[in-house]
N, C-alpha and C positions, 0 to 999 in steps of 0.2 A: 778308338782314339786314346791317346795316352799322354803322360806328362814327360817333360824333360827333367833332368836333374837340376835342382835349384838349391842354392845356399842363400838363406835370408838373414839379413842383419837388421831387419825392421824391428823397432821397439814394440814389444807386445802391448804395452799400455796405449801406445798410439793406435795400434790396430783395434784395441777394444773400444777406444773412443770413436774411431771410424765406424766400427760395427754398430755402435749405438746410434750414430747420426744417420749413416746411410744416405747422405744428402743428395746422391745422384738418382735415388729411386724415382721412377715414374709410375703413375697410376693410370696412364692413358696409352693407347696404341698410337702408331705413327703411320699416317697415310698421306702421301703427296705433300710432304713437308709440314703437315699439321699434326698436333697431338689431339687425338679424338677419342670419344667414347664409342661403344657399340651403338648402332642405331636403335637397338632395343633398350639401351641404357642398363643392361644387365652386367653384373660383375661376378668375379669369383675370387676367393682368397688364395694367396700363395703361402705355404706353410714352411717353417723351419723344420727340417727333418730331425734335428737334434731334440726339439721340444714339442713338435706337432702344433706349435702356436703360430698364428698368422703373422706374417711380416708386412703384408699389405694386400691391396686388391688391384686387379686389372680388368679391363673390359672382357666380357664373355661374348665374343663375336661369332656371327653365324655366316651362312653362305652369302647373304647380301653384302656384308662387310668385306668378305673375301673378294667378291666380284669388284667392289669399288677399288680395292687395293690393286688388283690385276689391271684394271683399266688405267689407273694412275701410272703403274709401271710401264704399260704399253705406250702411253702418251710420252713419258719421259724417254723411252727408248728411241723415239724419232730423232731426238737431238743428241742424246748421249752416245749413240752409235757413231755419230759423225765427228765426235771430238777426236783430237789427235792422240796417239799413244803417249806422247809427251805430257799432254794435259791430264790424261787419266793417271799416269805415273805420279804427277805432282799432287793430285787430289789424294791418292792412296798414301803418299808419303806424309801429307799433312795429317791424315787420319791416324796413321801410325804414331806420329809425334804427339798428338793430343791424347791418344790412349796411353802412351808411355808416361805422360805427365800425371795421369790419373790411375796409375798402377795400383796404389794402395786402396783407392776407393773401389775399383772394380773387384779387387780381391775380397774386400769386405762383403760385397754383395754376393759374390760366388760362395763364400762360406755361409752366409745367411740362408741362401735358398737351396744350395746343393749339399750343405753339411760338410764341405771339405775342410780339413785342417788348414791353418794359415799357410804352411809351406806348400801344400798342394795347390791352393788357390793362386798363390804367387807364381808357382810353376806353370799352371795352366795359362795364366795371363802371359807370361814370357813366351811360352810356346805359341800361343794363339797370336800374339802381336807380331811374332817373327814372320808369320804368313803375310801380314800387311806389308812389312818391309820387303819381303821377297817378291811379292807380286807387284809392288811399285817398280821394282827393277825389271821384272819379267814383262811388264806391259809394253816395254819398248823393244821387245825381241820376239814378237809374234810375227813370224816371217812366212812368206810364201816361197815359191820356187819357180824357176824356169826349167822346163823339161825339154830335153832334146827331141826335136820334131822328126817324125818319120817321113815327112813330106817336104819337098823343096818350097821355098818362099812362104812358109808358114811358121808361126811361133806359138808354143804352148805356154800359157801363163796360169799358175795355180796360186790362188789367194785364200786367206782365211778371213771370214766375216763373222761378226757376232750373231748368235742365233735367235736373240730376242729376250723375252721375259723368262726368267728362271724362277720356278717355285722352289723355295729352300725350306725344307722341313728338318728341324734339328732335334737332337735328343737331350735328355736331362743330365747325362753324366759328364759332358764337357761343353757346357752351354756357351762359353765364350769362344773357345778354339774352333768349334765346329762352324760357327758363323764366319769367323775371319778366314778360315780355310776355304770356304765356299764362296763367300761374297767378295773377298779379295781377288780371287781368280776370275769370277764372272765379270766384275767391274773392269779388271785389266783387259778382258777380251772385248769390252764395249757393250755388255749386257746390263739389264736392270733386273730387279728382283722383288719378290714378296717373301718375307720370312715368317714362317709359322713355328715359333719355338715350342718346346714341350710345355704342357700345362703345369708341370712341376717346377720349371725354371724359366719363366718368361722375363724376369726382371733384368737378367744379364743382357738379353737381347735388346731390351729397351734402352739400357745404358749404352750399348754399342751403337745403336741408332742415334742417340743423343750426342755422342761424341763425334759420329760421322757428320751430323748436322753442323756441329761447331767447326768441323774441318772444311766445310763448304761443299759437301756432297750435294749436288743439285736435287731439288725436290722431285720425288717420284722415282729416283734411282734406287733408293732403299725404302722399303715399306715393311712394317712389322705389324702383324695381326696376332692377337692373343685369343685363345678360346679354351673352354673347359673340355673335359673328356666327352661330355654330352654333345657338344657341337663339333668335335674333331672330325667325325666322318663326313659331315656335310661340307665343312670347310675344305677338307682334303679332296673331296670330289671336284670342287671348283678349281682348286689349285692344280689338279691333274688333267682336267678336261676342258677348261676354258679355251676357246680358240686362240686367244692372245698369248697363251703360255707356250713357250718353245721347248722347255726342258723342265724336268722334275729332278731335283737333287735332294736325296734323302739319306740320312744316317740313322740307323735304328735296327730294330729286330728284323730277322728274316721274314717272320710272319707278316708284319705290317708292310715290309718292302714288297712282298709278292702282291698284296692287295693294291698298293699304289702302282706297281708295274702293270697290273691288269687294267686299272683305270686309265693310265697313260696310253696303253696300247690302242684304245678306241680311237685316239687321234693321231696315232703313229708318232708320238712325241719322243724326243730324246730323253733318256733317263741316265742318271748317275747315282748308283746305289752302293752305299757302304753298309753292309749288313753284318749279321752276327758272326762270331768266331768260335772256334773250339781248339785253341792253340795248344800244340804239344810242346813240352819243355823236356828235351832229350839229353840225358847225361851219360857220357861214355866213360870208361875207366881211366882214360888219360887226362880227364878234366881236373883242374885245380878245384877241389871241393869247397874250400873256404870261400874262394872267389865266386864259385858257381852259386853257392847258397846266398851270398850277398846279392847276386843278380836275380836269384829266384824271389827274394823278398821284394825287389822292385817290380818284377814281372807279375807277381801275384797280388800284392797287397796295396798297390797304389789305388787311390780312390775306393778303398775298402773292397777291392776286387771287381769294381764295376767299370770294366774297360773291355771293349770288344777284342782288343789284342792281348788282354791279360792271359797269362799262362793258365790253362784249364786242366791239362793232364800232364802230370810229372811222370815221365818214363825214365826209370833209372836202371842202369845195367846191374845185374845181379851181384857182380863182384864188389860194387861200391854202394849197394842199396842201403844196408844197415848203417854204414858210416854217414851217408848223405842224410838219412832220416834223423839220426841223432843230432847232427850239426844243425839241420833245418829246425828241429824242435827247439833246440837251445837258443837259436838266434830269434825265432819267433817270440819266445818268452822274454828275451832280453831287449829286443829292439822294437817290437810292435806295441805301441801304446794307444789303447782305445780312449776315446773321449770326444766331447763336442769340439768343433773346430776352433773355438776360442780358448780352449784349455791349453795352458803352457805345456809343451812337450807332446801333445797329442799328434799322432801321425796316421791314425786310422779312425775315420769318423763313422757316422751312421750310414745305414742303407737309406735309399732315397725315400722310402715310405714303408708302411706296414705290410703292404702286399708283397714287396720285394723281400722284406725280412722273413715273412712267412714262407715264401718260396724257397729261400736258402735253407731255413731250418727244416723244412719238410724233406729236402734232398738229403741232408745229413741224417735225419732221423730214420728215413727209409733205408739208407745204406747200413746204418748201425744195426737196425732190426734184422738185416740179412747177413750180418757177420763182420762188417767193417769195424776196424779198431780206431778209436780216437786217441791220438798221441798227445794232443793238446787242444783245448777249446771245446767246441762241440755244443755250445748252448748260447742262448741270449745273454747279453750283458745288460740286464735291466737296471743295474745300478746307475747307468748313464741315461737310459731312456728306452722306449719301446722299440726303436728301430735299430738298436745296436746289437751286433752279433760278434761273438768272440773270434779272433783269428784262430783258425782251425787247421789241423793237419790230420788226414785220414790215411790209413794203410789197409791192406786186405780188401781193396775194392774189386768187385768182380763185374763182368759184363752184364749180368742180369739186374744190376742196380742202376737206377736212373742217373745217378751222379757220375757214372762211368762214361756216359756219352753225351749228357746234356750240358749246355753252357751254364755254368754255375752263377756267374755275375754276383759274386759275393766273396768274402774273405776266407775261402775254404780251399786248401791245397790237397790234392788227391795224388798219392804216390803209388805207382805200380812198377813191378819188375819186368825186365826183358832180358833175353839171353844173347841175341845176335843182332847185328845191324839190320839184317833183312826183317827180323821180327819187329824191331822198332819202327821201321818204315811201314810195315803192314798195319800196325796198330795206329800209328800217327795218321796215315792216309785213309783209314776206315771211317770217314765222316763226309757228310755233304757240305761241310763248311771248309773254307780254304783261304782264310785271311792271313794270320801270322803264325810263325813257328820259331822255335828257339833250339839251338844245338850247341852243346858244350863238349869240345874235344880239342886235343893238341895235335891230332893227326891231320895234316894238311890234305892228304888225299881223301880222307873220310869227310872232311868239311866240304870239299867240292862235290863229292858223291851225294851227300845229304842235300846240298843246295840244289842239285840237279833233280833228285828223285822225290823230294818232298812236294806234295801237291798243294802248295800254298802260294799266295801272291807275294808274300814277304818271308824271308828267312834271315834270322839274326844268328850269327855265329859268335859264340862267346860273349854275348851281351843280352841284358834283359830289357833294354830300351832301344827301339829301332826307328822311331818317327822323328822327322824334322821337315822343314819346308822344302828342302832340296830334292829328296828322293820321292818317287811316286808311291802313294799310299793306296792300297786296295787289295781285293781278293779275287779268287776264282771260285768256280762251282757256285754254291748258293750263298756265298759271302759277298756277292755284289757284281756290279758292272761298272767299268771305268776306273779312273784313278784321280786322286786328289793330291795337292802339292805338286811340286816340280813344274816344268813347262807343260807336261802332259795334263796336269790339272787345269791349266788355262785352255788348252786345246779342246777339252771336253765341252766348252761353251762356245765353240766356233763351228761353222759350216765350211767345208772346202768347196771353193768355186773354181771351175775350170773354164778358162776363156781361150778360144782359138782365134788367133790373128792370122788372117789369110790375105792373099793379094799383096804380098810384100815385095814382089819383083819390081824392079825399076821399070817405069813406064806403064804399069798397070793402073 
């Protein structure tokens, strides 16, 4: 998931006031139109990753609560599936509008629980809310077709019908946009859902549900359950295997995606999986290097590098390698400003938690111990907090280093040389991931060749940002199944029904 470009004119003092108040925060989960506690009455704390201090508490729900939410969604599906496309479009449009009115409030909560700088929180909100607007329009264009019949006096009719309750399991890195991208699509199709947000960022999901309630989304259509890591496996099992669940939609790591895929397989359930990436960022000699580096900053350092489509491997042609690295190093120094999300001018916040920060640090340390060179950064920025890591640029990385092939998910750019187009393709495609890729060239033929030959679901030519509501978002190989966004994202939540009309001859 990624951000769109955003220009913010929001007064910082106003934002700080909102950040202190956080008046939309909820401390209960949302099932069947009611704000509820866990049946066990257990709770867990949500921490601000900038300070590791609690923001609030939410219910620590278990399998029993998950079952209650699935049952509520199944009951609501009986009526929601029969609403007209026009009605569903109208509800989604109202949800979009109410969210838009609360843009600053949602951004405050995003920054509080995800650590994002203000500009990124506002950017994620605008990106995420655009999906509600898009799917409000798309709801009225979920069409079937009439197929030419091979038989006389018979007609073939193909329709799309909602597939039922969708279990929505979302990640911590884009907690608002991942909900709107999934829930907007499934609601447009006529489905209902149970949302299980990440235990690191449940507050944004609860705010989204609160605003949906204000928009008049019927009870049971959207349900949000919250759980700690300790209960996540039990809750996930219900969400994947309950007979009332028709589809499991998950964004997150490939490791967890495989577990959920296996659970869903026992019931032969539909899955929509958007999993990890290992995006190459390929620079050819014809590229405009100043522009390319500006795009590299976007592709690498948004959300402190915690994006599945973030550039993970910078492959630079040998003829421009030294110049690219010099420009990149200078622009990282000049433009990337670390700090808590509420700090004026900060555009790179903390990693989500200590575990993530430790993982990033260990990758860099291991590479350096084997001979990689740090051009800039390369250590914790503990003057800001325990979860901050400096924007880092490494060269001299070799295949025997973990960072060469592992998804970094942090603010660390790794640059390697290549000699030929074929070599760049071989290196880029040498991964089981296949989500996003980036190519910079002024050679039109080369651009088309790279688009054809790169084994990734998405290819951006001369741009570091590629996601929007209109195109289909998703990967191949172990980066997932299905697509999100676009009309294809709605169709993921429908079943195709074939009806044969026979006996149409006059007099029959």
